[in-house]
TORDO-285524 format. One record per residue (C-alpha): residue number from 1; y, z, x negated. Coordinates in nm, 4 decimals, padded with zeros to 6 digits. Layout:
// TORDO-285524
<atom i="NUM" c2="Y" c3="Z" c1="X"/>
...
// end
This chain:
// TORDO-285524
<atom i="1" c2="08.7937" c3="11.5415" c1="-09.5039"/>
<atom i="2" c2="08.9848" c3="11.4449" c1="-09.1958"/>
<atom i="3" c2="08.7806" c3="11.3789" c1="-08.9755"/>
<atom i="4" c2="08.5479" c3="11.4083" c1="-08.7003"/>
<atom i="5" c2="08.3030" c3="11.0558" c1="-08.6472"/>
<atom i="6" c2="08.1460" c3="10.9797" c1="-08.3000"/>
<atom i="7" c2="07.9856" c3="10.5960" c1="-08.3782"/>
<atom i="8" c2="07.9720" c3="10.3505" c1="-08.1113"/>
<atom i="9" c2="07.6545" c3="10.1060" c1="-08.1020"/>
<atom i="10" c2="07.6105" c3="09.8771" c1="-08.3096"/>
<atom i="11" c2="07.4579" c3="09.6431" c1="-08.0923"/>
<atom i="12" c2="07.7754" c3="09.4592" c1="-07.9796"/>
<atom i="13" c2="07.9232" c3="09.1573" c1="-07.8881"/>
<atom i="14" c2="08.0790" c3="09.1116" c1="-08.3172"/>
<atom i="15" c2="07.7756" c3="09.0836" c1="-08.4876"/>
<atom i="16" c2="07.8094" c3="09.3988" c1="-08.6387"/>
<atom i="17" c2="07.4597" c3="09.4757" c1="-08.6088"/>
<atom i="18" c2="07.0785" c3="09.3784" c1="-08.6942"/>
<atom i="19" c2="06.9475" c3="09.4953" c1="-08.9855"/>
<atom i="20" c2="06.6281" c3="09.4865" c1="-09.1884"/>
<atom i="21" c2="06.5788" c3="09.0929" c1="-09.2303"/>
<atom i="22" c2="06.3000" c3="09.0378" c1="-09.4433"/>
<atom i="23" c2="06.4672" c3="08.7574" c1="-09.7713"/>
<atom i="24" c2="06.5382" c3="08.8277" c1="-10.1028"/>
<atom i="25" c2="06.9308" c3="08.9991" c1="-10.0639"/>
<atom i="26" c2="06.9402" c3="09.3415" c1="-10.0338"/>
<atom i="27" c2="06.8888" c3="09.4332" c1="-09.6481"/>
<atom i="28" c2="06.9866" c3="09.8039" c1="-09.4711"/>
<atom i="29" c2="06.6967" c3="10.0490" c1="-09.3694"/>
<atom i="30" c2="06.9270" c3="10.2101" c1="-09.0997"/>
<atom i="31" c2="07.2129" c3="10.0632" c1="-08.8922"/>
<atom i="32" c2="07.5120" c3="10.0584" c1="-09.1054"/>
<atom i="33" c2="07.7033" c3="10.3144" c1="-09.1716"/>
<atom i="34" c2="08.0005" c3="10.2962" c1="-09.3103"/>
<atom i="35" c2="08.2282" c3="10.5316" c1="-09.5413"/>
<atom i="36" c2="08.5567" c3="10.4945" c1="-09.8239"/>
<atom i="37" c2="08.6499" c3="10.6332" c1="-10.0611"/>
<atom i="38" c2="09.0571" c3="10.6767" c1="-10.1513"/>
<atom i="39" c2="09.1795" c3="10.7342" c1="-10.5047"/>
<atom i="40" c2="09.4850" c3="10.8877" c1="-10.3973"/>
<atom i="41" c2="09.6790" c3="11.0062" c1="-10.0701"/>
<atom i="42" c2="09.6210" c3="10.7656" c1="-09.7061"/>
<atom i="43" c2="09.9539" c3="10.7603" c1="-09.7461"/>
<atom i="44" c2="10.0783" c3="10.6559" c1="-10.1262"/>
<atom i="45" c2="10.3534" c3="10.3766" c1="-09.9838"/>
<atom i="46" c2="10.0542" c3="10.1506" c1="-10.1869"/>
<atom i="47" c2="09.7810" c3="10.0818" c1="-10.3371"/>
<atom i="48" c2="09.5767" c3="10.3748" c1="-10.0619"/>
<atom i="49" c2="09.7925" c3="10.3016" c1="-09.7946"/>
<atom i="50" c2="09.6943" c3="09.9166" c1="-09.7614"/>
<atom i="51" c2="09.3162" c3="10.0165" c1="-09.8255"/>
<atom i="52" c2="09.3945" c3="10.2605" c1="-09.5341"/>
<atom i="53" c2="09.5812" c3="10.0168" c1="-09.2836"/>
<atom i="54" c2="09.3122" c3="09.7691" c1="-09.3288"/>
<atom i="55" c2="09.0692" c3="10.0733" c1="-09.2738"/>
<atom i="56" c2="09.2558" c3="10.1459" c1="-08.9146"/>
<atom i="57" c2="09.1871" c3="09.7542" c1="-08.8035"/>
<atom i="58" c2="08.8314" c3="09.7328" c1="-08.9972"/>
<atom i="59" c2="08.6997" c3="10.0210" c1="-08.6884"/>
<atom i="60" c2="08.7535" c3="09.8303" c1="-08.3388"/>
<atom i="61" c2="08.6743" c3="09.5302" c1="-08.5877"/>
<atom i="62" c2="08.3482" c3="09.6807" c1="-08.6770"/>
<atom i="63" c2="08.3033" c3="09.8853" c1="-08.3944"/>
<atom i="64" c2="08.2553" c3="10.2326" c1="-08.5451"/>
<atom i="65" c2="08.4718" c3="10.4769" c1="-08.6731"/>
<atom i="66" c2="08.5478" c3="10.4862" c1="-09.0620"/>
<atom i="67" c2="08.5092" c3="10.8118" c1="-09.2367"/>
<atom i="68" c2="08.7503" c3="10.8718" c1="-09.5656"/>
<atom i="69" c2="08.7603" c3="11.1430" c1="-09.8243"/>
<atom i="70" c2="09.1087" c3="11.0713" c1="-09.9894"/>
<atom i="71" c2="09.2315" c3="11.2195" c1="-10.3375"/>
<atom i="72" c2="08.9239" c3="11.0757" c1="-10.5746"/>
<atom i="73" c2="09.0398" c3="11.1163" c1="-10.9037"/>
<atom i="74" c2="08.8752" c3="10.7873" c1="-11.1140"/>
<atom i="75" c2="08.5960" c3="11.0710" c1="-11.2670"/>
<atom i="76" c2="08.2563" c3="11.0873" c1="-11.2288"/>
<atom i="77" c2="08.2445" c3="11.4326" c1="-11.2092"/>
<atom i="78" c2="08.4428" c3="11.4034" c1="-10.8762"/>
<atom i="79" c2="08.2871" c3="11.0080" c1="-10.7908"/>
<atom i="80" c2="07.9695" c3="11.0787" c1="-10.7289"/>
<atom i="81" c2="08.0042" c3="11.4721" c1="-10.5231"/>
<atom i="82" c2="08.1811" c3="11.2635" c1="-10.3489"/>
<atom i="83" c2="07.9455" c3="10.9742" c1="-10.2598"/>
<atom i="84" c2="07.6992" c3="11.1614" c1="-10.2360"/>
<atom i="85" c2="07.8198" c3="11.4179" c1="-09.9029"/>
<atom i="86" c2="07.9088" c3="11.0931" c1="-09.7157"/>
<atom i="87" c2="07.5059" c3="10.9736" c1="-09.8309"/>
<atom i="88" c2="07.3696" c3="11.2555" c1="-09.7845"/>
<atom i="89" c2="07.4754" c3="11.2746" c1="-09.4130"/>
<atom i="90" c2="07.3401" c3="10.8898" c1="-09.3530"/>
<atom i="91" c2="07.6455" c3="10.7254" c1="-09.4359"/>
<atom i="92" c2="07.4639" c3="10.3689" c1="-09.6512"/>
<atom i="93" c2="07.8034" c3="10.1757" c1="-09.6981"/>
<atom i="94" c2="08.0303" c3="10.3597" c1="-09.8957"/>
<atom i="95" c2="08.2895" c3="10.1410" c1="-09.9961"/>
<atom i="96" c2="08.5136" c3="10.2874" c1="-10.3612"/>
<atom i="97" c2="08.9099" c3="10.1175" c1="-10.4032"/>
<atom i="98" c2="08.9720" c3="10.2609" c1="-10.7852"/>
<atom i="99" c2="08.8864" c3="10.0409" c1="-11.1127"/>
<atom i="100" c2="08.7809" c3="10.3867" c1="-11.2799"/>
<atom i="101" c2="08.5017" c3="10.4093" c1="-11.0009"/>
<atom i="102" c2="08.3545" c3="10.1046" c1="-11.2144"/>
<atom i="103" c2="08.0522" c3="10.2894" c1="-11.3715"/>
<atom i="104" c2="08.0425" c3="10.5981" c1="-11.1407"/>
<atom i="105" c2="07.8790" c3="10.2924" c1="-10.8638"/>
<atom i="106" c2="07.6333" c3="10.1554" c1="-11.1171"/>
<atom i="107" c2="07.4965" c3="10.4682" c1="-11.1037"/>
<atom i="108" c2="07.5433" c3="10.5570" c1="-10.8487"/>
<atom i="109" c2="07.3486" c3="10.1720" c1="-10.6817"/>
<atom i="110" c2="07.1119" c3="10.2344" c1="-10.8824"/>
<atom i="111" c2="07.0257" c3="10.5933" c1="-10.7971"/>
<atom i="112" c2="07.0386" c3="10.5538" c1="-10.4439"/>
<atom i="113" c2="06.9321" c3="10.1381" c1="-10.4063"/>
<atom i="114" c2="06.9264" c3="10.1941" c1="-10.0391"/>
<atom i="115" c2="07.3148" c3="10.2308" c1="-10.0244"/>
<atom i="116" c2="07.4978" c3="09.8843" c1="-10.0330"/>
<atom i="117" c2="07.8284" c3="09.9702" c1="-10.2282"/>
<atom i="118" c2="08.1947" c3="09.7768" c1="-10.3016"/>
<atom i="119" c2="08.4567" c3="09.8796" c1="-10.4574"/>
<atom i="120" c2="08.7528" c3="09.7417" c1="-10.5216"/>
<atom i="121" c2="08.9786" c3="09.6836" c1="-10.9018"/>
<atom i="122" c2="08.6269" c3="09.7597" c1="-10.9957"/>
<atom i="123" c2="08.4239" c3="09.6771" c1="-11.3142"/>
<atom i="124" c2="08.0583" c3="09.6463" c1="-11.2178"/>
<atom i="125" c2="07.8127" c3="09.4937" c1="-10.9710"/>
<atom i="126" c2="07.4849" c3="09.5011" c1="-10.9363"/>
<atom i="127" c2="07.2112" c3="09.4779" c1="-10.6063"/>
<atom i="128" c2="07.3071" c3="09.6978" c1="-10.4164"/>
<atom i="129" c2="07.7301" c3="09.6268" c1="-10.5605"/>
<atom i="130" c2="07.9999" c3="09.4132" c1="-10.5573"/>
<atom i="131" c2="08.3513" c3="09.4627" c1="-10.6686"/>
<atom i="132" c2="08.6051" c3="09.3264" c1="-10.5390"/>
<atom i="133" c2="09.0043" c3="09.2077" c1="-10.6345"/>
<atom i="134" c2="09.2504" c3="08.9118" c1="-10.4964"/>
<atom i="135" c2="09.4371" c3="08.6540" c1="-10.5953"/>
<atom i="136" c2="09.6929" c3="08.8206" c1="-10.6273"/>
<atom i="137" c2="09.8498" c3="08.5195" c1="-10.8323"/>
<atom i="138" c2="09.8922" c3="08.3415" c1="-10.4786"/>
<atom i="139" c2="10.0201" c3="08.5536" c1="-10.3008"/>
<atom i="140" c2="10.2754" c3="08.6559" c1="-10.5926"/>
<atom i="141" c2="10.4062" c3="08.2900" c1="-10.6810"/>
<atom i="142" c2="10.5413" c3="08.2595" c1="-10.2854"/>
<atom i="143" c2="10.6804" c3="08.5530" c1="-10.4203"/>
<atom i="144" c2="10.8620" c3="08.3783" c1="-10.6405"/>
<atom i="145" c2="10.9285" c3="08.0786" c1="-10.4998"/>
<atom i="146" c2="11.1186" c3="08.3264" c1="-10.2529"/>
<atom i="147" c2="11.3381" c3="08.4794" c1="-10.5340"/>
<atom i="148" c2="11.3811" c3="08.1646" c1="-10.6621"/>
<atom i="149" c2="11.5786" c3="08.0356" c1="-10.3898"/>
<atom i="150" c2="11.7560" c3="08.3459" c1="-10.3527"/>
<atom i="151" c2="11.8579" c3="08.4454" c1="-10.6999"/>
<atom i="152" c2="12.2424" c3="08.2481" c1="-10.7521"/>
<atom i="153" c2="12.1520" c3="08.3240" c1="-11.1270"/>
<atom i="154" c2="11.8300" c3="08.2825" c1="-11.2569"/>
<atom i="155" c2="11.7583" c3="08.5538" c1="-11.3391"/>
<atom i="156" c2="11.4345" c3="08.7247" c1="-11.2435"/>
<atom i="157" c2="11.2739" c3="09.0303" c1="-11.3977"/>
<atom i="158" c2="10.9816" c3="09.2373" c1="-11.2999"/>
<atom i="159" c2="10.8741" c3="09.5671" c1="-11.3429"/>
<atom i="160" c2="10.4784" c3="09.5767" c1="-11.4756"/>
<atom i="161" c2="10.2545" c3="09.8562" c1="-11.5443"/>
<atom i="162" c2="10.0145" c3="09.7184" c1="-11.8357"/>
<atom i="163" c2="09.9885" c3="09.3930" c1="-12.0278"/>
<atom i="164" c2="09.6228" c3="09.3005" c1="-11.9105"/>
<atom i="165" c2="09.4856" c3="08.9778" c1="-11.7446"/>
<atom i="166" c2="09.5259" c3="09.0675" c1="-11.3586"/>
<atom i="167" c2="09.8998" c3="09.1662" c1="-11.4005"/>
<atom i="168" c2="09.9909" c3="08.9210" c1="-11.6312"/>
<atom i="169" c2="09.8324" c3="08.6555" c1="-11.4155"/>
<atom i="170" c2="10.0555" c3="08.7758" c1="-11.1112"/>
<atom i="171" c2="10.4018" c3="08.7639" c1="-11.4144"/>
<atom i="172" c2="10.3020" c3="08.3744" c1="-11.5294"/>
<atom i="173" c2="10.2540" c3="08.2979" c1="-11.0732"/>
<atom i="174" c2="10.6166" c3="08.4603" c1="-11.0360"/>
<atom i="175" c2="10.7457" c3="08.2639" c1="-11.3027"/>
<atom i="176" c2="10.5852" c3="07.9445" c1="-11.1893"/>
<atom i="177" c2="10.6902" c3="07.9980" c1="-10.8053"/>
<atom i="178" c2="11.0037" c3="08.0190" c1="-10.8526"/>
<atom i="179" c2="11.0999" c3="07.6670" c1="-11.1063"/>
<atom i="180" c2="10.9126" c3="07.5703" c1="-10.8108"/>
<atom i="181" c2="11.3269" c3="07.6245" c1="-10.6088"/>
<atom i="182" c2="11.5052" c3="07.7034" c1="-10.9438"/>
<atom i="183" c2="11.3207" c3="07.4692" c1="-11.2762"/>
<atom i="184" c2="11.5971" c3="07.6874" c1="-11.4526"/>
<atom i="185" c2="11.4453" c3="08.0356" c1="-11.3473"/>
<atom i="186" c2="11.3267" c3="08.3372" c1="-11.6068"/>
<atom i="187" c2="11.1098" c3="08.6218" c1="-11.6131"/>
<atom i="188" c2="11.2096" c3="08.8929" c1="-11.7866"/>
<atom i="189" c2="10.9718" c3="09.2002" c1="-11.7404"/>
<atom i="190" c2="10.9292" c3="09.5349" c1="-11.8763"/>
<atom i="191" c2="10.5981" c3="09.7388" c1="-11.8726"/>
<atom i="192" c2="10.6485" c3="10.0519" c1="-11.7782"/>
<atom i="193" c2="10.2703" c3="10.2300" c1="-11.9025"/>
<atom i="194" c2="10.1532" c3="10.3683" c1="-11.5573"/>
<atom i="195" c2="10.0890" c3="10.2656" c1="-11.2459"/>
<atom i="196" c2="10.2834" c3="10.4577" c1="-11.0713"/>
<atom i="197" c2="10.5668" c3="10.6337" c1="-11.2895"/>
<atom i="198" c2="10.9031" c3="10.6195" c1="-11.0584"/>
<atom i="199" c2="11.1397" c3="10.7438" c1="-11.3281"/>
<atom i="200" c2="11.0008" c3="10.4732" c1="-11.5714"/>
<atom i="201" c2="11.0383" c3="10.2011" c1="-11.2399"/>
<atom i="202" c2="11.3673" c3="10.3597" c1="-11.1878"/>
<atom i="203" c2="11.5070" c3="10.3130" c1="-11.5130"/>
<atom i="204" c2="11.3366" c3="10.0089" c1="-11.5976"/>
<atom i="205" c2="11.4876" c3="09.7746" c1="-11.2959"/>
<atom i="206" c2="11.8444" c3="09.9618" c1="-11.3501"/>
<atom i="207" c2="11.8210" c3="09.7886" c1="-11.7199"/>
<atom i="208" c2="11.7491" c3="09.4629" c1="-11.5324"/>
<atom i="209" c2="11.9889" c3="09.4932" c1="-11.2527"/>
<atom i="210" c2="12.2796" c3="09.5844" c1="-11.5790"/>
<atom i="211" c2="12.1676" c3="09.2947" c1="-11.7848"/>
<atom i="212" c2="12.2785" c3="09.0682" c1="-11.4515"/>
<atom i="213" c2="11.9356" c3="09.0450" c1="-11.2389"/>
<atom i="214" c2="12.0079" c3="08.9537" c1="-10.9356"/>
<atom i="215" c2="11.6097" c3="08.9349" c1="-10.7922"/>
<atom i="216" c2="11.2934" c3="09.2200" c1="-10.8808"/>
<atom i="217" c2="10.9567" c3="09.1503" c1="-10.8092"/>
<atom i="218" c2="10.6595" c3="09.3794" c1="-10.9769"/>
<atom i="219" c2="10.3393" c3="09.5231" c1="-11.0046"/>
<atom i="220" c2="10.3192" c3="09.8891" c1="-10.9514"/>
<atom i="221" c2="10.2002" c3="10.1295" c1="-10.7217"/>
<atom i="222" c2="10.5469" c3="10.2561" c1="-10.6013"/>
<atom i="223" c2="10.8396" c3="10.0245" c1="-10.4166"/>
<atom i="224" c2="11.0536" c3="10.1812" c1="-10.6621"/>
<atom i="225" c2="11.2244" c3="09.8741" c1="-10.7893"/>
<atom i="226" c2="11.2752" c3="09.8097" c1="-10.4464"/>
<atom i="227" c2="11.4513" c3="10.0982" c1="-10.3947"/>
<atom i="228" c2="11.7060" c3="10.0288" c1="-10.6829"/>
<atom i="229" c2="11.7575" c3="09.6837" c1="-10.6069"/>
<atom i="230" c2="11.9050" c3="09.8162" c1="-10.3126"/>
<atom i="231" c2="12.0709" c3="10.0664" c1="-10.4631"/>
<atom i="232" c2="12.2117" c3="09.7553" c1="-10.6492"/>
<atom i="233" c2="12.3249" c3="09.5058" c1="-10.3995"/>
<atom i="234" c2="12.0386" c3="09.2325" c1="-10.5733"/>
<atom i="235" c2="11.6724" c3="09.1614" c1="-10.4293"/>
<atom i="236" c2="11.3111" c3="09.1747" c1="-10.4653"/>
<atom i="237" c2="10.9714" c3="09.1736" c1="-10.3700"/>
<atom i="238" c2="10.6766" c3="09.3698" c1="-10.3317"/>
<atom i="239" c2="10.3418" c3="09.4261" c1="-10.3555"/>
<atom i="240" c2="10.0904" c3="09.5877" c1="-10.2342"/>
<atom i="241" c2="10.1759" c3="09.6478" c1="-09.9155"/>
<atom i="242" c2="10.5511" c3="09.4801" c1="-09.6800"/>
<atom i="243" c2="10.8574" c3="09.7084" c1="-09.9106"/>
<atom i="244" c2="11.1281" c3="09.6349" c1="-09.6269"/>
<atom i="245" c2="10.9655" c3="09.9924" c1="-09.4721"/>
<atom i="246" c2="11.1297" c3="10.0894" c1="-09.7880"/>
<atom i="247" c2="11.4352" c3="09.8619" c1="-09.8624"/>
<atom i="248" c2="11.4292" c3="09.6992" c1="-09.5636"/>
<atom i="249" c2="11.7920" c3="09.4602" c1="-09.6751"/>
<atom i="250" c2="11.6594" c3="09.4009" c1="-10.0300"/>
<atom i="251" c2="11.3211" c3="09.3357" c1="-10.0074"/>
<atom i="252" c2="11.3135" c3="08.9708" c1="-09.9723"/>
<atom i="253" c2="10.9085" c3="08.9568" c1="-09.9145"/>
<atom i="254" c2="10.5660" c3="09.0994" c1="-10.0690"/>
<atom i="255" c2="10.2689" c3="09.0163" c1="-10.1895"/>
<atom i="256" c2="10.0115" c3="09.2118" c1="-09.9839"/>
<atom i="257" c2="09.6718" c3="09.3304" c1="-09.9599"/>
<atom i="258" c2="09.4684" c3="09.2009" c1="-09.6826"/>
<atom i="259" c2="09.1468" c3="09.3929" c1="-09.6369"/>
<atom i="260" c2="09.0438" c3="09.4649" c1="-09.4063"/>
<atom i="261" c2="08.9681" c3="09.0708" c1="-09.3460"/>
<atom i="262" c2="08.7729" c3="09.0844" c1="-09.6534"/>
<atom i="263" c2="08.5767" c3="09.3352" c1="-09.5801"/>
<atom i="264" c2="08.4775" c3="09.3060" c1="-09.2362"/>
<atom i="265" c2="08.3411" c3="09.0167" c1="-09.2616"/>
<atom i="266" c2="08.1954" c3="09.0874" c1="-09.6018"/>
<atom i="267" c2="08.0465" c3="09.4803" c1="-09.4329"/>
<atom i="268" c2="07.8732" c3="09.2223" c1="-09.1432"/>
<atom i="269" c2="07.7054" c3="08.9945" c1="-09.4363"/>
<atom i="270" c2="07.5855" c3="09.3695" c1="-09.5436"/>
<atom i="271" c2="07.4415" c3="09.4308" c1="-09.1552"/>
<atom i="272" c2="07.2903" c3="09.1175" c1="-09.0968"/>
<atom i="273" c2="07.0795" c3="09.1508" c1="-09.4377"/>
<atom i="274" c2="06.9663" c3="08.9494" c1="-09.7049"/>
<atom i="275" c2="07.3363" c3="09.0100" c1="-09.8446"/>
<atom i="276" c2="07.3826" c3="08.8960" c1="-10.2133"/>
<atom i="277" c2="07.6516" c3="09.0456" c1="-10.3745"/>
<atom i="278" c2="07.8209" c3="08.8039" c1="-10.6173"/>
<atom i="279" c2="07.7077" c3="08.8934" c1="-10.9370"/>
<atom i="280" c2="08.0571" c3="08.8666" c1="-11.1255"/>
<atom i="281" c2="08.2340" c3="09.0756" c1="-10.8038"/>
<atom i="282" c2="08.3837" c3="08.9017" c1="-10.5172"/>
<atom i="283" c2="08.7181" c3="08.7288" c1="-10.6143"/>
<atom i="284" c2="08.8897" c3="08.6481" c1="-10.2245"/>
<atom i="285" c2="09.2002" c3="08.4507" c1="-10.2345"/>
<atom i="286" c2="09.4349" c3="08.3959" c1="-09.9504"/>
<atom i="287" c2="09.1947" c3="08.1767" c1="-09.7466"/>
<atom i="288" c2="08.9029" c3="08.4347" c1="-09.7657"/>
<atom i="289" c2="09.0473" c3="08.7383" c1="-09.7491"/>
<atom i="290" c2="09.2647" c3="09.0564" c1="-10.0188"/>
<atom i="291" c2="09.5789" c3="08.9113" c1="-10.0088"/>
<atom i="292" c2="09.8812" c3="08.7369" c1="-09.8630"/>
<atom i="293" c2="10.2105" c3="08.7184" c1="-09.8593"/>
<atom i="294" c2="10.5085" c3="08.9052" c1="-09.5798"/>
<atom i="295" c2="10.7264" c3="08.6453" c1="-09.5508"/>
<atom i="296" c2="11.0639" c3="08.6416" c1="-09.5241"/>
<atom i="297" c2="11.3263" c3="08.8788" c1="-09.4959"/>
<atom i="298" c2="11.5818" c3="08.7575" c1="-09.2676"/>
<atom i="299" c2="11.8532" c3="08.7147" c1="-09.5157"/>
<atom i="300" c2="11.6178" c3="08.4543" c1="-09.6784"/>
<atom i="301" c2="11.7596" c3="08.0531" c1="-09.5663"/>
<atom i="302" c2="11.4849" c3="07.9089" c1="-09.3046"/>
<atom i="303" c2="11.4190" c3="07.5888" c1="-09.5556"/>
<atom i="304" c2="11.3570" c3="07.8639" c1="-09.8097"/>
<atom i="305" c2="11.0623" c3="08.0127" c1="-09.6005"/>
<atom i="306" c2="10.9381" c3="07.7237" c1="-09.4952"/>
<atom i="307" c2="10.8893" c3="07.5932" c1="-09.8519"/>
<atom i="308" c2="10.7059" c3="07.8622" c1="-09.8981"/>
<atom i="309" c2="10.4830" c3="07.8627" c1="-09.5940"/>
<atom i="310" c2="10.4251" c3="07.5040" c1="-09.6354"/>
<atom i="311" c2="10.2960" c3="07.6068" c1="-10.0315"/>
<atom i="312" c2="10.0637" c3="07.9232" c1="-09.8719"/>
<atom i="313" c2="09.9148" c3="07.5784" c1="-09.6174"/>
<atom i="314" c2="09.8463" c3="07.3943" c1="-09.9758"/>
<atom i="315" c2="09.6783" c3="07.6991" c1="-10.1266"/>
<atom i="316" c2="09.4647" c3="07.7638" c1="-09.8663"/>
<atom i="317" c2="09.3254" c3="07.3576" c1="-09.8330"/>
<atom i="318" c2="09.2985" c3="07.4174" c1="-10.1903"/>
<atom i="319" c2="09.6118" c3="07.3867" c1="-10.4036"/>
<atom i="320" c2="09.5680" c3="07.5473" c1="-10.7321"/>
<atom i="321" c2="09.8750" c3="07.6872" c1="-10.8872"/>
<atom i="322" c2="09.7469" c3="07.6946" c1="-11.2289"/>
<atom i="323" c2="09.6354" c3="07.3402" c1="-11.2587"/>
<atom i="324" c2="09.7239" c3="07.1891" c1="-11.6858"/>
<atom i="325" c2="09.8769" c3="07.1071" c1="-11.7918"/>
<atom i="326" c2="10.0165" c3="07.4114" c1="-11.8812"/>
<atom i="327" c2="10.1299" c3="07.5355" c1="-12.2220"/>
<atom i="328" c2="10.2145" c3="07.9198" c1="-12.3365"/>
<atom i="329" c2="10.5394" c3="08.0470" c1="-12.4676"/>
<atom i="330" c2="10.4245" c3="07.9558" c1="-12.8015"/>
<atom i="331" c2="10.3462" c3="07.6386" c1="-12.7106"/>
<atom i="332" c2="09.9076" c3="07.6303" c1="-12.7518"/>
<atom i="333" c2="09.8417" c3="07.4553" c1="-12.4555"/>
<atom i="334" c2="09.6502" c3="07.7635" c1="-12.1904"/>
<atom i="335" c2="09.5547" c3="07.4455" c1="-11.9689"/>
<atom i="336" c2="09.4750" c3="07.1026" c1="-11.9763"/>
<atom i="337" c2="09.5849" c3="06.8211" c1="-11.7249"/>
<atom i="338" c2="09.4293" c3="06.7921" c1="-11.4755"/>
<atom i="339" c2="09.2279" c3="07.0598" c1="-11.5432"/>
<atom i="340" c2="09.2712" c3="07.4405" c1="-11.3718"/>
<atom i="341" c2="09.2145" c3="07.8247" c1="-11.5000"/>
<atom i="342" c2="08.8948" c3="07.8722" c1="-11.4244"/>
<atom i="343" c2="08.8320" c3="08.2464" c1="-11.2716"/>
<atom i="344" c2="08.6831" c3="08.3517" c1="-11.6312"/>
<atom i="345" c2="09.0911" c3="08.2084" c1="-11.7891"/>
<atom i="346" c2="09.2275" c3="08.4729" c1="-11.5012"/>
<atom i="347" c2="09.0608" c3="08.7727" c1="-11.6393"/>
<atom i="348" c2="09.1237" c3="08.6718" c1="-12.0221"/>
<atom i="349" c2="09.4894" c3="08.6582" c1="-11.9403"/>
<atom i="350" c2="09.7007" c3="08.7165" c1="-12.1918"/>
<atom i="351" c2="09.9648" c3="08.4321" c1="-12.2531"/>
<atom i="352" c2="10.2772" c3="08.4303" c1="-12.0821"/>
<atom i="353" c2="10.4103" c3="08.0776" c1="-11.9367"/>
<atom i="354" c2="10.7935" c3="07.9707" c1="-12.0794"/>
<atom i="355" c2="11.0577" c3="08.1011" c1="-11.9057"/>
<atom i="356" c2="10.8651" c3="08.5135" c1="-11.9245"/>
<atom i="357" c2="11.0631" c3="08.6888" c1="-12.1095"/>
<atom i="358" c2="10.8397" c3="08.9900" c1="-12.2276"/>
<atom i="359" c2="10.9065" c3="09.3280" c1="-12.3219"/>
<atom i="360" c2="10.7867" c3="09.6675" c1="-12.3883"/>
// end
């Protein structure tokens, strides 16, 4: 643990205060005290650092210091003791940051019904447990637009971890966005089989550059694809955070987490009492926090930036990116004309739109 914690008054004008409201939802029995469990080190450059940056912003927004513990692996035997150490010290809102925390958090929520649990990228939910994830297809669609607008060849690449729903929807959205500015754009995808493997990510990005791809997107945890893009004199788009920090010349924009924009209001709901976690988990988009685009590199022309930001405004106003007719690469209809893909369709997405060339 890295901090000595001094909690300020919870009766501030920002509203992170009143507890114990009588109603049907979950209510805390004591003043709210929040703590984080980080999957990796807080300076990992990607997923965990995005949560750390949100934590720092949440402290003034909620009027409190928020403790954390780093490097809690996806192992129940280490998750539970880390959470219980906070609970025994009076912390009653525990925020996790990993898919692999899901089962342990479910068990903890059942064991400690007076404690609220939230878990980023989790899959379990309950009366006092809410998993949450962001609609990254929105921000990746916008990055795809920037990539399509900047590509001279129309050949885009995408370094991805695993061919699962939350990754596949970013790939498809990237291609749909690219086609907005370059109707002939294609996206070649290489899966590394790992969320965090700089060696495989480097090999994939180098192979793409060798093929003549001139913009590389990503859904992996390290900035390696952006670093390779800068080394090879091409462009890239990042994921998790604004990766211009690592490749300022190459990175055009990034699909970035904005967890404070979701978590601060959500925690105020918990503190107000009668909190009703979504039984399916929270799924915020750009409008509600969770994800957004960090835009844009000075190399991106103003007319391209204007088109990207106009689409961002349209998404906030309710535009659905996956609106039919949409067929997959095998000409099978996936979204009917005039219909939009529902949330279940996103989570089970195992198909690609035309223009995506998926390699393993």
